[in-house]
N, C-alpha and C positions, 0 to 999 in steps of 0.2 A: 897362790892357791885360791881357789874359789871358796869363800866362806859358806855360801849357800849350797854349792855343789857337794861339799864335804859332809853336810848334815845328813844323817840317815833318816829315812821316812818310816815311822812305825806303822805296821799293818794292823788295823783294827780287826776284831772278830768278824767273821763272815765275808772277808775280802780275800780273794784268791788272785795271785799274780803269776802269769805265765810269761817267761822271757823267751823270745826267739831272736835270731840275729836281725837287728834293725827294727825290732818292734816289741813292745811290751803290751800284753793284754791284761787289763784289770777288770775283774768281775766282782760285783757286790750285790747287795739286796735290791738296789734300784736299777741295775742293768750292767752293761759292760762297755768299756771304752778301749780303743787301741791307740797307743802313743808311739809314734815313730821316733827313731833316734839314729845317729850316724854310728854304725857298728865298727867302722874302721878307726874311729877316734875315741869312742866311749865304750864302757862296759857297764852292764846292769846286772846285779846279783841280789839274791834273797838269802839272808842269813838270820836265823832265829827270829822270825817275824819282823825283820828290819830289811828295808829295801835300800840298797846302796848304789850310787852312781860313781864310777871311777873313770879316769882318763887313761887311755892307752898311749896316746901321743902327747907330747908337750908343746905342740905348735899353737899358734894364735887362734886358729879356728876351733881347736879342741877346748881351749880355755874358755872361749866365748860360749860354746855349747854346753859346757859342764853344768853351770847353774841353771840355764834355761831348761834343760831336760829334767833336772831334779825338780824344778818348780812345776813343769807340766805333769810329771808323775804324781806329785803331791796333790795337784788340783784334780787329777783323774780319780785318785783314791778318795778325796773329799767329796767329789761328785757322785760316785757310786754308793757312798754311805749316806750322805745327807742332802745332796743336790745343791743347786744354786738358783737364785732368783734375783730379778731386778724389778723395781717398781717405777712406773711412769705416771705422771699426773697430767690430766687434760684440763687446761685453763681456757676460759673464754665463754662468752654468752652464746648459748645455742650449740656449743661443741658437745658431742656425745660419743660414746664408744659402746659397742655391743659385741660380745663374743659368742659364736656358735661353734663348738668343737675347736678346731685349729684355725678357724676363719675369724678375723677381727674386722668389723665394719665400723667406720668412724665418720661422723659428720664434723667437718673441720672448717666450716665457713666457705666452702667451695660450692660450685653449682652441682656437684655430684658427690655421692658417697665415696669414701676412700676405703678400698678393701685390701687387706693384707692376709696372705695365706702363710701360716707358719710352717717351717720345715718339719720333717719327721723328728720326733724326740723332744719337741718343744711344746709346752702347755701354755696357753694364754687364757687368763680369766680377767673379768672386769668386776671391780668392787665399787660400792658406793663410797663416796669420800666426803669428809666434813669440810666446812668453810667454803672458800671461793673455788674449790676444786670440783669440776663437773663429774669426773670419773677417775678411778685409779686402775691402771692396767698393770697386771702382774705377769711377768714372763718368767717361766721356770723350766728347768731341765737338769740333766746331769753333766753336760759339757759346758764348762765355764766360758770358753771362747764363743760357742754358738749362742748361748744365752745373751752375752754382751752384744754380739753382732745383730741379733734379732731386735733387741731393745734399741740399738742405734738406728736400725732400719725404720722402726716404727716412729722414733723421734724425728727422723729426717722427713717424714710425711708433712709435718708442720712444725718447724723449729720455733721456739719462743721468740717473739719479736721484742725489741728492747724498749718500746714506748709504753705498752700496756701489759706486756707479759703474756699475751695470748699465744696458745700453742701447746705442744707436748714437751714436757721437761722431765728430767729424772727427779726422784722424790725429794732429795735435799739439794738440788741444783740452785745455785745463786745466779740470779739474772742481774746484770749490770744495767740499771735503768739509764735512759738518756732523757735529758730535759726536752720538753716539747717546744714548738715554735713560740708559744705564748710566754714561756718561762725565760726565753733569751732576752726579750726587750724589757 
């Protein structure tokens, strides 16, 4: 039995859940999300402000999807209530970031500015940061997967290099430093 899949999901006040075959629509104060699931193998039901995911079939694929669908539904409920955010830090002399609406413009030591256009439903803002950090980029939204993907796309524009640590990294990311050529001899 899936220990995660068997746990019921409590529905907070202000959250409405509508189940359809193959899809669950979650609506809350911040917006609404649709979570697909395999209706031939799983069942989703609402009982007394609790959302439950059950298995119809006992095959391997159904057991694999049971905990996954429960986690996706829990993330959707948390997203429409409080939202998700990821923080990125820009390190490097002369590196800058600036946000106008959903457009992020970055100076990352290249001959041209790097422009990233965020998808619908994602907010990007730039904060001043203390210490050796030039800027802090905050990516937020209601869809956890989309927030993580946008943060990964921004980080991919200039990954932190292992010698001086210049680039874009997650807030608490640990960089494994390499010794330079002078340190070897």
